[in-house]
C-alpha positions as CSV (number, residue, x, y, z in Angstrom):
1,M,55.3,-11.8,-108.7
2,T,53.2,-11.4,-105.5
3,K,55.0,-10.3,-102.3
4,V,53.4,-9.3,-98.7
5,A,54.8,-5.9,-97.9
6,R,53.5,-6.2,-94.3
7,N,51.8,-9.0,-92.3
8,Q,49.5,-7.2,-90.6
9,L,49.2,-3.3,-89.2
10,D,46.3,-2.3,-86.9
11,G,44.0,-4.7,-88.9
12,L,45.2,-3.9,-92.3
13,S,47.0,-6.4,-94.6
14,I,49.2,-5.3,-97.5
15,V,50.0,-7.0,-100.6
16,D,52.0,-6.1,-103.6
17,H,51.2,-7.7,-107.3
18,D,52.5,-6.4,-110.6
19,G,52.5,-2.6,-109.7
20,V,49.2,-3.0,-107.7
21,R,49.0,-2.8,-104.0
22,T,46.1,-4.1,-102.0
23,L,45.1,-2.9,-98.6
24,R,42.8,-5.2,-96.8
25,M,41.1,-4.2,-93.7
26,S,40.6,-7.4,-91.3
27,R,38.8,-6.6,-87.9
28,P,36.2,-9.1,-88.1
29,E,35.5,-9.1,-84.5
30,T,34.1,-5.3,-85.1
31,R,32.9,-5.9,-89.0
32,N,35.7,-3.7,-90.0
33,A,34.8,-0.9,-87.9
34,L,36.8,2.0,-88.6
35,D,38.3,3.3,-85.3
36,T,41.3,5.4,-85.0
37,P,44.2,3.2,-85.2
38,M,42.5,1.5,-88.7
39,V,42.1,5.0,-90.3
40,V,45.7,6.0,-89.1
41,A,47.0,2.6,-90.3
42,M,45.1,3.2,-93.8
43,A,46.5,6.7,-94.2
44,D,50.1,5.6,-93.5
45,A,49.8,2.6,-95.8
46,L,48.7,5.0,-98.4
47,D,51.3,7.6,-97.5
48,D,53.9,5.0,-98.2
49,A,52.1,3.7,-101.6
50,A,52.2,7.6,-102.7
51,L,56.0,7.4,-102.2
52,D,56.7,3.9,-103.7
53,E,57.2,4.3,-107.7
54,T,56.5,0.7,-108.1
55,V,53.1,0.9,-107.0
56,R,50.9,2.5,-109.7
57,C,47.3,1.8,-108.5
58,V,46.0,0.6,-105.3
59,I,42.8,-1.6,-104.1
60,L,41.1,-1.1,-100.8
61,T,38.9,-4.0,-99.9
62,G,37.6,-5.4,-96.6
63,G,37.7,-9.1,-98.0
64,E,34.8,-11.5,-99.1
65,E,32.4,-10.9,-96.3
66,R,32.1,-7.2,-95.7
67,F,33.6,-3.8,-96.7
68,A,33.4,-1.9,-93.5
69,S,30.5,-1.2,-91.2
70,G,31.0,2.3,-90.2
71,A,32.9,4.1,-87.3
72,D,33.4,2.1,-84.1
73,L,30.5,3.4,-82.1
74,R,32.4,2.8,-78.8
75,E,34.9,4.9,-79.9
76,L,32.6,7.6,-81.2
77,A,30.5,7.7,-77.8
78,R,33.9,8.9,-76.1
79,T,34.7,11.4,-78.7
80,T,34.3,15.1,-77.9
81,P,33.3,17.7,-80.6
82,G,36.9,19.2,-80.8
83,E,38.3,15.9,-81.1
84,L,36.0,15.2,-84.1
85,L,37.2,18.5,-85.6
86,T,40.8,18.4,-85.2
87,G,41.6,15.1,-84.0
88,A,44.3,12.2,-85.2
89,K,41.3,10.4,-86.8
90,D,40.3,13.5,-88.9
91,A,43.9,14.2,-89.8
92,A,44.3,10.7,-90.9
93,W,41.0,10.9,-93.1
94,Q,42.3,13.8,-94.7
95,R,45.4,12.0,-95.7
96,V,43.2,9.2,-97.2
97,F,41.2,11.6,-99.4
98,A,44.6,13.4,-100.6
99,F,46.1,10.1,-101.8
100,P,47.2,10.9,-105.5
101,K,47.0,7.5,-107.2
102,P,44.1,5.8,-108.4
103,L,42.5,4.2,-105.9
104,V,39.8,1.2,-106.4
105,A,37.6,-0.3,-103.8
106,A,36.5,-3.7,-103.9
107,V,33.1,-3.7,-101.9
108,A,31.4,-7.2,-100.5
109,G,28.5,-7.2,-98.1
110,P,28.0,-3.7,-95.8
111,A,29.6,-0.4,-96.7
112,L,28.1,1.6,-94.3
113,G,28.5,5.0,-92.6
114,G,32.1,5.7,-92.6
115,G,32.6,2.5,-94.6
116,C,30.3,4.0,-97.4
117,E,32.1,7.2,-97.3
118,L,35.6,5.5,-97.5
119,A,34.3,3.4,-100.4
120,L,33.0,6.7,-102.3
121,S,36.1,8.4,-101.6
122,C,37.9,5.9,-104.1
123,D,38.2,6.7,-107.8
124,I,36.6,3.5,-109.1
125,V,34.1,1.2,-106.8
126,I,33.4,-2.6,-107.8
127,A,30.9,-4.2,-106.0
128,A,30.2,-7.9,-105.4
129,D,26.4,-8.5,-106.0
130,D,25.9,-9.1,-102.0
131,A,27.4,-5.7,-101.5
132,F,24.9,-2.8,-100.2
133,F,25.7,0.7,-99.3
134,G,24.3,3.5,-96.9
135,Q,24.4,6.3,-94.4
136,P,22.6,5.2,-91.1
137,E,23.6,7.9,-89.0
138,V,20.5,9.5,-88.6
139,R,19.3,6.5,-86.8
140,L,21.6,7.1,-84.0
141,G,20.9,10.6,-83.8
142,I,23.8,12.0,-85.6
143,M,24.8,12.5,-89.4
144,P,27.9,11.7,-91.8
145,G,31.1,13.4,-90.8
146,A,33.5,12.2,-93.5
147,G,32.0,13.2,-96.7
148,G,28.9,11.2,-96.9
149,T,26.2,13.8,-97.6
150,Q,28.6,15.6,-100.4
151,R,29.8,12.3,-102.1
152,W,26.4,11.2,-102.5
153,A,25.0,14.4,-103.8
154,R,27.8,14.9,-106.6
155,A,27.8,11.2,-107.4
156,A,23.9,10.5,-107.2
157,G,22.3,13.8,-107.2
158,R,20.8,16.0,-104.4
159,Y,17.6,14.1,-104.1
160,R,19.0,10.7,-103.7
161,A,21.5,12.0,-101.3
162,A,18.5,13.2,-99.2
163,V,16.7,9.8,-99.3
164,V,19.6,8.0,-98.2
165,N,21.1,10.2,-95.4
166,L,17.4,11.3,-94.1
167,T,16.0,7.8,-94.0
168,G,19.2,5.6,-93.2
169,E,18.0,3.2,-96.1
170,T,20.6,1.1,-97.8
171,V,20.9,0.6,-101.5
172,S,21.9,-2.5,-103.2
173,A,24.8,-3.0,-105.3
174,W,22.8,-2.8,-108.6
175,E,20.9,0.3,-107.4
176,A,24.3,1.8,-106.4
177,W,25.3,1.1,-110.0
178,S,22.3,2.5,-111.7
179,F,23.1,5.8,-109.7
180,G,26.7,5.7,-111.1
181,L,28.5,5.1,-107.6
182,V,29.4,1.6,-109.1
183,A,31.7,0.9,-112.0
184,E,30.6,-3.0,-112.3
185,V,28.8,-5.3,-110.2
186,V,30.3,-9.1,-110.1
187,P,29.2,-12.2,-108.3
188,A,30.8,-12.3,-105.0
189,E,33.4,-15.1,-105.9
190,R,34.7,-12.9,-108.9
191,L,35.0,-9.7,-106.6
192,P,38.8,-10.1,-106.1
193,A,39.9,-10.9,-109.5
194,A,37.5,-8.3,-110.9
195,A,39.0,-5.4,-108.9
196,D,42.5,-6.8,-109.7
197,E,41.8,-6.5,-113.7
198,W,40.6,-3.1,-112.9
199,A,43.7,-2.1,-111.1
200,R,46.0,-3.7,-113.5
201,R,44.4,-2.2,-116.6
202,I,44.9,1.2,-114.9
203,A,48.7,0.1,-113.8
204,R,49.6,-0.3,-117.3
205,F,49.3,3.5,-118.1
206,A,51.7,6.2,-117.5
207,P,51.8,7.0,-113.8
208,L,52.0,10.8,-114.3
209,A,49.0,10.5,-116.5
210,T,47.0,8.5,-114.2
211,R,47.5,10.9,-111.5
212,G,47.0,13.9,-113.5
213,V,43.6,12.4,-114.7
214,K,42.9,11.9,-110.9
215,A,43.4,15.5,-110.0
216,A,41.5,17.1,-112.6
217,V,38.4,14.6,-112.0
218,R,38.5,15.6,-108.4
219,A,38.9,19.0,-109.3
220,A,35.4,18.9,-110.5
221,E,34.2,18.5,-107.2
222,S,35.7,21.6,-105.6
223,M,36.3,23.9,-108.2
224,P,34.1,26.0,-110.7
225,V,34.2,24.5,-114.5
226,Q,36.4,27.4,-115.7
227,D,39.0,27.0,-113.0
228,A,38.9,23.2,-113.2
229,M,39.3,23.4,-117.1
230,R,42.6,25.5,-116.7
231,L,44.0,23.0,-114.2
232,E,43.2,20.4,-116.8
233,K,45.1,22.2,-119.2
234,S,48.1,23.1,-117.0
235,L,48.2,19.3,-116.1
236,M,48.4,18.3,-119.5
237,A,51.0,20.8,-120.5
238,G,53.2,19.2,-117.8
239,L,52.7,15.8,-119.2
240,L,53.8,17.1,-122.6
241,A,57.4,17.6,-121.2
242,S,57.4,14.0,-119.7
243,R,59.4,11.2,-120.9
244,D,56.4,9.0,-120.7
245,A,54.3,11.3,-123.1
246,A,57.1,10.9,-125.7
247,E,57.4,7.4,-125.4
248,G,53.7,7.1,-125.6
249,I,53.2,9.0,-128.6
250,D,56.3,7.2,-130.3
251,A,54.9,3.8,-129.4
252,F,51.8,4.6,-131.0
253,L,53.4,6.1,-134.1
254,T,55.7,2.9,-134.2
255,R,53.2,0.2,-133.7
256,R,54.7,-0.9,-130.6
257,K,53.9,-1.6,-126.8
258,P,54.9,1.6,-124.7
259,V,57.1,1.1,-121.4
260,F,56.1,3.9,-119.3
261,E,58.6,4.9,-116.4
262,G,56.7,7.2,-114.4
263,R,59.0,10.2,-115.6
């Protein structure tokens, strides 16, 4: 059953379907530029999804023509250095990055600047064959400020990150797939269905387990390997005490489909 959770909130529409929540950016007049109200609305929506036990996976998309073109340059031109570092938009970005549940990006058309950083902050990226990615900030005399240098370096390697960030060149969906940034490339008309298939596949599993996997994988970006492995083991130990672990193991042994409750 599908239901609309909210009709429209600061350029963001929200729809629920079978444990999957889809957040769609919709500011066509700005090519989905990420101004402060948009990022705050996204952070608020993700906070709501984190607290809603019926939501097991979230899809983030910009629709059929574009993902997001980057920051709102008119807003950026008015932004002071202090606001960039500690303002409402930075606080909202941190909430987006801290979202604890699996997050799937469905990318069509341009994902540039902040839009590319947003896509790469997701756990899995599904791209339409017309999608393209890039960090063009250097062309404007600035540089990425929401993870563009770091996420490219960690996903595609330091040299590829340098090329993309120092030249402002874009890469196609298939190039991004070859670098390991994209999980699947599909015909543009198949993008919504493909993203939904990935999200529903994830939503079938125990919510505590998928959150644990996400936390452990993300730890690889910020922790030495030994510390990350200790975190992994502690998360596994916690899962062993869960009802879902008992259910999953028993269902496997008795050859039936498990029913996970998130407990």
